[in-house]
TIZARO-777965 format. One record per residue (C-alpha): x, y, z; residue number from 1. Coordinates in pm, whole numbers, padded with zeros to 5 digits. Example, Ala and Ser with C-alpha at 12.3 -4.5 7.8 and 13.67 -1.06 7.14 Angstrom:
<recs>
+--------+--------+--------+-----+
:   east :  north :     up : pos :
+--------+--------+--------+-----+
:  01230 : -00450 :  00780 :   1 :
:  01367 : -00106 :  00714 :   2 :
+--------+--------+--------+-----+
</recs>
This chain:
<recs>
+--------+--------+--------+-----+
:   east :  north :     up : pos :
+--------+--------+--------+-----+
:  03377 : -00349 :  01905 :   1 :
:  03113 : -00318 :  02178 :   2 :
:  03317 : -00042 :  02342 :   3 :
:  03331 :  00154 :  02016 :   4 :
:  02953 :  00124 :  01971 :   5 :
:  02899 :  00246 :  02329 :   6 :
:  03133 :  00540 :  02265 :   7 :
:  02937 :  00630 :  01949 :   8 :
:  02607 :  00612 :  02140 :   9 :
:  02748 :  00829 :  02418 :  10 :
:  02875 :  01078 :  02158 :  11 :
:  02526 :  01112 :  02007 :  12 :
:  02358 :  01117 :  02347 :  13 :
:  02562 :  01412 :  02470 :  14 :
:  02491 :  01613 :  02155 :  15 :
:  02137 :  01512 :  02058 :  16 :
:  01975 :  01361 :  02368 :  17 :
:  01872 :  01045 :  02183 :  18 :
:  01755 :  00861 :  02496 :  19 :
:  01515 :  01138 :  02591 :  20 :
:  01385 :  01155 :  02234 :  21 :
:  01324 :  00778 :  02225 :  22 :
:  01155 :  00793 :  02566 :  23 :
:  00917 :  01066 :  02449 :  24 :
:  00821 :  00889 :  02127 :  25 :
:  00827 :  00523 :  02231 :  26 :
:  00767 :  00408 :  02587 :  27 :
:  00666 :  00757 :  02703 :  28 :
:  00412 :  00805 :  02421 :  29 :
:  00076 :  00691 :  02561 :  30 :
: -00217 :  00574 :  02350 :  31 :
: -00583 :  00518 :  02446 :  32 :
: -00642 :  00199 :  02643 :  33 :
: -00914 :  00081 :  02407 :  34 :
: -00715 :  00143 :  02088 :  35 :
: -00782 : -00129 :  01829 :  36 :
: -00596 : -00290 :  01540 :  37 :
: -00755 : -00059 :  01282 :  38 :
: -00519 :  00211 :  01406 :  39 :
: -00227 : -00006 :  01289 :  40 :
: -00319 :  00040 :  00923 :  41 :
: -00120 :  00364 :  00909 :  42 :
:  00201 :  00187 :  01012 :  43 :
:  00117 : -00091 :  00765 :  44 :
:  00097 :  00165 :  00486 :  45 :
:  00436 :  00306 :  00585 :  46 :
:  00589 : -00041 :  00559 :  47 :
:  00423 : -00104 :  00222 :  48 :
:  00532 :  00234 :  00085 :  49 :
:  00886 :  00157 :  00198 :  50 :
:  00877 : -00176 :  00017 :  51 :
:  00755 : -00002 : -00299 :  52 :
:  01047 :  00241 : -00283 :  53 :
:  01302 : -00040 : -00244 :  54 :
:  01156 : -00260 : -00520 :  55 :
:  01108 :  00043 : -00746 :  56 :
:  01474 :  00142 : -00714 :  57 :
:  01580 : -00215 : -00792 :  58 :
:  01358 : -00220 : -01102 :  59 :
:  01505 :  00112 : -01219 :  60 :
:  01848 : -00051 : -01247 :  61 :
:  01733 : -00253 : -01550 :  62 :
:  01417 : -00077 : -01675 :  63 :
:  01447 :  00126 : -01998 :  64 :
:  01181 :  00403 : -02035 :  65 :
:  01161 :  00381 : -02413 :  66 :
:  00861 :  00264 : -02616 :  67 :
:  01083 :  00035 : -02825 :  68 :
:  01264 : -00120 : -02528 :  69 :
:  01037 : -00092 : -02223 :  70 :
:  00855 : -00424 : -02266 :  71 :
:  01177 : -00611 : -02347 :  72 :
:  01347 : -00464 : -02039 :  73 :
:  01059 : -00580 : -01818 :  74 :
:  01080 : -00927 : -01972 :  75 :
:  01454 : -00929 : -01909 :  76 :
:  01395 : -00835 : -01544 :  77 :
:  01133 : -01107 : -01507 :  78 :
:  01310 : -01390 : -01689 :  79 :
:  01685 : -01327 : -01669 :  80 :
:  01772 : -01109 : -01369 :  81 :
:  01820 : -01321 : -01053 :  82 :
:  01502 : -01287 : -00845 :  83 :
:  01384 : -01022 : -01091 :  84 :
:  01045 : -01190 : -01116 :  85 :
:  01007 : -01157 : -00739 :  86 :
:  01096 : -00787 : -00736 :  87 :
:  00864 : -00714 : -01030 :  88 :
:  00572 : -00906 : -00877 :  89 :
:  00626 : -00751 : -00534 :  90 :
:  00609 : -00405 : -00689 :  91 :
:  00304 : -00481 : -00905 :  92 :
:  00106 : -00666 : -00637 :  93 :
:  00223 : -00422 : -00368 :  94 :
:  00062 : -00127 : -00545 :  95 :
: -00274 : -00304 : -00534 :  96 :
: -00231 : -00400 : -00168 :  97 :
: -00153 : -00037 : -00083 :  98 :
: -00482 :  00078 : -00238 :  99 :
: -00670 : -00192 : -00043 : 100 :
: -00508 : -00090 :  00287 : 101 :
: -00562 :  00280 :  00209 : 102 :
: -00932 :  00214 :  00150 : 103 :
: -00959 :  00018 :  00476 : 104 :
: -00775 :  00295 :  00662 : 105 :
: -01005 :  00565 :  00525 : 106 :
: -01316 :  00356 :  00591 : 107 :
: -01212 :  00302 :  00953 : 108 :
: -01143 :  00674 :  00998 : 109 :
: -01487 :  00755 :  00854 : 110 :
: -01667 :  00497 :  01066 : 111 :
: -01504 :  00617 :  01389 : 112 :
: -01546 :  00985 :  01306 : 113 :
: -01173 :  01047 :  01346 : 114 :
: -01182 :  01306 :  01066 : 115 :
: -01370 :  01558 :  01281 : 116 :
: -01235 :  01873 :  01440 : 117 :
: -00951 :  01927 :  01521 : 118 :
: -00829 :  01669 :  01265 : 119 :
: -00955 :  01829 :  00945 : 120 :
: -00602 :  01877 :  00807 : 121 :
: -00510 :  01520 :  00898 : 122 :
: -00805 :  01392 :  00695 : 123 :
: -00742 :  01629 :  00403 : 124 :
: -00373 :  01534 :  00377 : 125 :
: -00467 :  01164 :  00397 : 126 :
: -00726 :  01210 :  00123 : 127 :
: -00467 :  01375 : -00103 : 128 :
: -00224 :  01090 : -00024 : 129 :
: -00492 :  00846 : -00143 : 130 :
: -00533 :  01035 : -00472 : 131 :
: -00157 :  01061 : -00528 : 132 :
: -00135 :  00686 : -00469 : 133 :
: -00396 :  00635 : -00741 : 134 :
: -00186 :  00861 : -00965 : 135 :
:  00121 :  00650 : -00893 : 136 :
: -00073 :  00336 : -00984 : 137 :
: -00198 :  00494 : -01308 : 138 :
:  00144 :  00621 : -01418 : 139 :
:  00321 :  00300 : -01317 : 140 :
:  00065 :  00086 : -01496 : 141 :
:  00181 :  00212 : -01838 : 142 :
:  00554 :  00158 : -01780 : 143 :
:  00568 : -00216 : -01875 : 144 :
:  00430 : -00109 : -02216 : 145 :
:  00219 : -00421 : -02240 : 146 :
: -00100 : -00465 : -02439 : 147 :
: -00309 : -00435 : -02123 : 148 :
: -00128 : -00130 : -01985 : 149 :
: -00129 :  00051 : -02321 : 150 :
: -00502 :  00020 : -02384 : 151 :
: -00607 :  00063 : -02021 : 152 :
: -00409 :  00388 : -02016 : 153 :
: -00574 :  00491 : -02342 : 154 :
: -00916 :  00443 : -02183 : 155 :
: -00817 :  00624 : -01862 : 156 :
: -00671 :  00924 : -02043 : 157 :
: -00973 :  00948 : -02273 : 158 :
: -01201 :  01049 : -01984 : 159 :
: -01086 :  01414 : -01948 : 160 :
: -01173 :  01467 : -02315 : 161 :
: -01540 :  01497 : -02217 : 162 :
: -01474 :  01818 : -02023 : 163 :
: -01597 :  02118 : -02226 : 164 :
: -01344 :  02369 : -02366 : 165 :
: -01031 :  02226 : -02197 : 166 :
: -01097 :  01854 : -02253 : 167 :
: -00885 :  01810 : -02565 : 168 :
: -00603 :  02014 : -02411 : 169 :
: -00601 :  01794 : -02098 : 170 :
: -00588 :  01473 : -02304 : 171 :
: -00303 :  01611 : -02515 : 172 :
: -00123 :  01733 : -02202 : 173 :
: -00146 :  01393 : -02035 : 174 :
: -00041 :  01199 : -02343 : 175 :
:  00206 :  01443 : -02494 : 176 :
: -00001 :  01431 : -02812 : 177 :
: -00336 :  01305 : -02944 : 178 :
: -00251 :  00937 : -02881 : 179 :
: -00066 :  00724 : -02626 : 180 :
:  00291 :  00710 : -02759 : 181 :
:  00649 :  00710 : -02638 : 182 :
:  00595 :  01071 : -02528 : 183 :
:  00324 :  00948 : -02291 : 184 :
:  00560 :  00686 : -02154 : 185 :
:  00825 :  00951 : -02088 : 186 :
:  00578 :  01177 : -01907 : 187 :
:  00436 :  00896 : -01698 : 188 :
:  00786 :  00773 : -01614 : 189 :
:  00889 :  01118 : -01488 : 190 :
:  00570 :  01147 : -01284 : 191 :
:  00604 :  00796 : -01143 : 192 :
:  00968 :  00807 : -01032 : 193 :
:  01016 :  01175 : -00941 : 194 :
:  00720 :  01414 : -00922 : 195 :
:  00456 :  01202 : -00748 : 196 :
:  00696 :  01028 : -00503 : 197 :
:  00830 :  01366 : -00388 : 198 :
:  00477 :  01499 : -00343 : 199 :
:  00379 :  01180 : -00159 : 200 :
:  00681 :  01199 :  00073 : 201 :
:  00602 :  01559 :  00165 : 202 :
:  00236 :  01485 :  00234 : 203 :
:  00313 :  01171 :  00434 : 204 :
:  00551 :  01378 :  00647 : 205 :
:  00283 :  01644 :  00703 : 206 :
:  00022 :  01375 :  00778 : 207 :
:  00246 :  01211 :  01040 : 208 :
:  00320 :  01552 :  01190 : 209 :
: -00054 :  01619 :  01226 : 210 :
: -00114 :  01279 :  01385 : 211 :
:  00172 :  01321 :  01633 : 212 :
:  00106 :  01688 :  01707 : 213 :
: -00268 :  01656 :  01769 : 214 :
: -00254 :  01310 :  01926 : 215 :
: -00429 :  00981 :  01861 : 216 :
: -00808 :  01004 :  01878 : 217 :
: -00984 :  00784 :  02133 : 218 :
: -01194 :  00508 :  01967 : 219 :
: -01563 :  00601 :  02007 : 220 :
: -01654 :  00270 :  02171 : 221 :
: -01695 :  00136 :  02522 : 222 :
: -01750 :  00301 :  02859 : 223 :
: -01422 :  00492 :  02843 : 224 :
: -01534 :  00713 :  02556 : 225 :
: -01654 :  01060 :  02651 : 226 :
: -01798 :  01322 :  02417 : 227 :
: -01520 :  01580 :  02397 : 228 :
: -01587 :  01952 :  02404 : 229 :
: -01480 :  02146 :  02097 : 230 :
: -01151 :  02319 :  02186 : 231 :
: -01125 :  02693 :  02121 : 232 :
: -00744 :  02680 :  02107 : 233 :
: -00487 :  02413 :  02022 : 234 :
: -00482 :  02115 :  02257 : 235 :
: -00279 :  01797 :  02227 : 236 :
: -00498 :  01497 :  02310 : 237 :
: -00319 :  01334 :  02602 : 238 :
: -00399 :  00989 :  02740 : 239 :
: -00250 :  00992 :  03089 : 240 :
: -00394 :  00651 :  03178 : 241 :
: -00317 :  00500 :  02837 : 242 :
: -00082 :  00226 :  02723 : 243 :
:  00278 :  00288 :  02603 : 244 :
:  00330 :  00290 :  02228 : 245 :
:  00641 :  00073 :  02282 : 246 :
:  00630 : -00215 :  02335 : 247 :
:  00256 : -00257 :  02394 : 248 :
:  00099 : -00122 :  02076 : 249 :
:  00404 : -00158 :  01852 : 250 :
:  00371 : -00536 :  01892 : 251 :
:  00020 : -00514 :  01748 : 252 :
:  00141 : -00296 :  01461 : 253 :
:  00418 : -00543 :  01378 : 254 :
:  00163 : -00826 :  01380 : 255 :
: -00068 : -00640 :  01139 : 256 :
:  00226 : -00554 :  00911 : 257 :
:  00335 : -00918 :  00907 : 258 :
: -00020 : -01026 :  00824 : 259 :
: -00039 : -00781 :  00533 : 260 :
:  00302 : -00890 :  00402 : 261 :
:  00205 : -01258 :  00435 : 262 :
: -00116 : -01196 :  00239 : 263 :
:  00077 : -01008 : -00030 : 264 :
:  00343 : -01278 : -00057 : 265 :
:  00072 : -01542 : -00087 : 266 :
: -00058 : -01362 : -00395 : 267 :
:  00294 : -01306 : -00533 : 268 :
:  00391 : -01673 : -00503 : 269 :
:  00064 : -01853 : -00577 : 270 :
: -00183 : -01632 : -00770 : 271 :
: -00003 : -01329 : -00921 : 272 :
: -00241 : -01349 : -01218 : 273 :
: -00504 : -01178 : -01001 : 274 :
: -00318 : -00852 : -01056 : 275 :
: -00098 : -00951 : -01352 : 276 :
: -00334 : -01108 : -01611 : 277 :
: -00214 : -01267 : -01941 : 278 :
: -00270 : -00944 : -02138 : 279 :
: -00006 : -00782 : -01917 : 280 :
:  00250 : -01025 : -02060 : 281 :
:  00197 : -00926 : -02425 : 282 :
:  00380 : -00634 : -02590 : 283 :
:  00176 : -00324 : -02667 : 284 :
:  00031 : -00306 : -03018 : 285 :
: -00128 :  00033 : -03101 : 286 :
: -00287 : -00119 : -03413 : 287 :
: -00461 : -00411 : -03240 : 288 :
: -00739 : -00319 : -02999 : 289 :
: -00807 : -00616 : -02767 : 290 :
: -01156 : -00706 : -02654 : 291 :
: -01283 : -00629 : -02304 : 292 :
: -00990 : -00409 : -02196 : 293 :
: -01085 : -00228 : -01878 : 294 :
: -00903 : -00021 : -01616 : 295 :
: -00775 : -00165 : -01291 : 296 :
: -01025 : -00258 : -01018 : 297 :
: -00970 :  00064 : -00820 : 298 :
: -01080 :  00271 : -01124 : 299 :
: -01366 :  00037 : -01219 : 300 :
: -01630 :  00239 : -01031 : 301 :
: -01529 :  00555 : -01221 : 302 :
: -01522 :  00366 : -01553 : 303 :
: -01871 :  00227 : -01500 : 304 :
: -02007 :  00561 : -01378 : 305 :
: -01919 :  00717 : -01713 : 306 :
: -02118 :  00440 : -01886 : 307 :
: -02423 :  00473 : -01661 : 308 :
: -02502 :  00834 : -01749 : 309 :
: -02608 :  00939 : -02101 : 310 :
: -02327 :  01197 : -02115 : 311 :
: -01968 :  01153 : -02001 : 312 :
: -01960 :  01508 : -01867 : 313 :
: -02245 :  01420 : -01629 : 314 :
: -02052 :  01114 : -01512 : 315 :
: -01738 :  01321 : -01457 : 316 :
: -01944 :  01580 : -01270 : 317 :
: -02086 :  01311 : -01040 : 318 :
: -01738 :  01172 : -00973 : 319 :
: -01594 :  01517 : -00909 : 320 :
: -01881 :  01609 : -00678 : 321 :
: -01844 :  01286 : -00481 : 322 :
: -01467 :  01324 : -00438 : 323 :
: -01504 :  01692 : -00341 : 324 :
: -01767 :  01598 : -00083 : 325 :
: -01535 :  01337 :  00068 : 326 :
: -01243 :  01582 :  00081 : 327 :
: -01452 :  01849 :  00255 : 328 :
: -01646 :  01611 :  00482 : 329 :
: -01482 :  01735 :  00807 : 330 :
: -01599 :  02088 :  00723 : 331 :
: -01952 :  01965 :  00644 : 332 :
: -02004 :  01717 :  00930 : 333 :
: -01912 :  01947 :  01218 : 334 :
: -02102 :  01779 :  01500 : 335 :
: -01889 :  01655 :  01792 : 336 :
: -02059 :  01313 :  01815 : 337 :
: -01838 :  01028 :  01690 : 338 :
: -02015 :  00715 :  01817 : 339 :
: -02164 :  00521 :  01521 : 340 :
: -02472 :  00424 :  01723 : 341 :
: -02550 :  00793 :  01775 : 342 :
: -02508 :  00878 :  01405 : 343 :
: -02771 :  00666 :  01225 : 344 :
: -02795 :  00894 :  00919 : 345 :
: -02421 :  00892 :  00864 : 346 :
: -02392 :  00515 :  00916 : 347 :
: -02678 :  00458 :  00669 : 348 :
: -02506 :  00674 :  00406 : 349 :
: -02176 :  00501 :  00486 : 350 :
: -02318 :  00152 :  00428 : 351 :
: -02517 :  00253 :  00119 : 352 :
: -02213 :  00427 : -00032 : 353 :
: -01992 :  00125 :  00034 : 354 :
: -02244 : -00115 : -00120 : 355 :
: -02283 :  00112 : -00424 : 356 :
: -01906 :  00131 : -00471 : 357 :
: -01873 : -00248 : -00465 : 358 :
: -02183 : -00306 : -00680 : 359 :
: -02082 : -00053 : -00948 : 360 :
: -01729 : -00195 : -00957 : 361 :
: -01860 : -00550 : -01003 : 362 :
: -02106 : -00425 : -01266 : 363 :
: -01819 : -00256 : -01450 : 364 :
: -01610 : -00573 : -01435 : 365 :
: -01879 : -00792 : -01592 : 366 :
: -02044 : -00542 : -01825 : 367 :
+--------+--------+--------+-----+
</recs>
């Protein structure tokens, strides 16, 4: 058996040069000496996305995308399929954990100025990945066809109606009609299992290509950091005196991934109601509007913003302006300085923006 495995390895080695490829991308791939654990959030997201794919495929075996049968199929998965409750909860809780890790990843990139030239495309692709992930959460939220998911989706898809001229068309396009019905479920199902995952896979591939091609940015801390000159042509950021990716930094990445999985499993086993409240266990009733139905926590800031302003179109304009500013930030903040201590205006805006996001979300939750 061992001889056959060795023969197979030798076969691939002669034709593909696997050993050289592994050397270049593992032990021969050097990272900055002062790299910290925040850089491991990208690998953590890859692991979480992989888990979502696996659990999603397992759920598809029994899920029925029909308004009359969707809720019953989810109940069957949860109550009758062996370990179905675990797969369902892993998928539901995992989507929330992904958004948390994505936010932490983006906040760390912002704080360390890693979005700056020459990494504009890396930031832009990551920002689009974040928005596609929100789209996956929104479309997947309706699929259980529960009372909570039905009315939360109704609220979420109402928002585009405030846009002049095209608002009603957008609402009808999203829902497949004037109201949330089985047509909406079919559209969201197609988006959730085919369109958005394919778009996400392509963008993740491009994002990883950018990271690998340009090189890992040096953390802007400590005596080792030097203000880099703006390159006039393409340059890969080498770290000749750095540490090997394998096994040195990979051990840290594995530790962070294990920590994230342990935290997620703690929620799944002990407090799943944080992300799966009682209203999510009741079948959808289009004729019974429940009290205090609100969108998920990651949309709460947008929900409350629409209530703050006297007109929904103003609220949508503020949201659109803010998201556009974030997407184009690398093209706006073009200075080479990345050290937080040397960027007091940016750090002030960073802290104020973060506090506002949390405060508005809490306000929306309790209002």
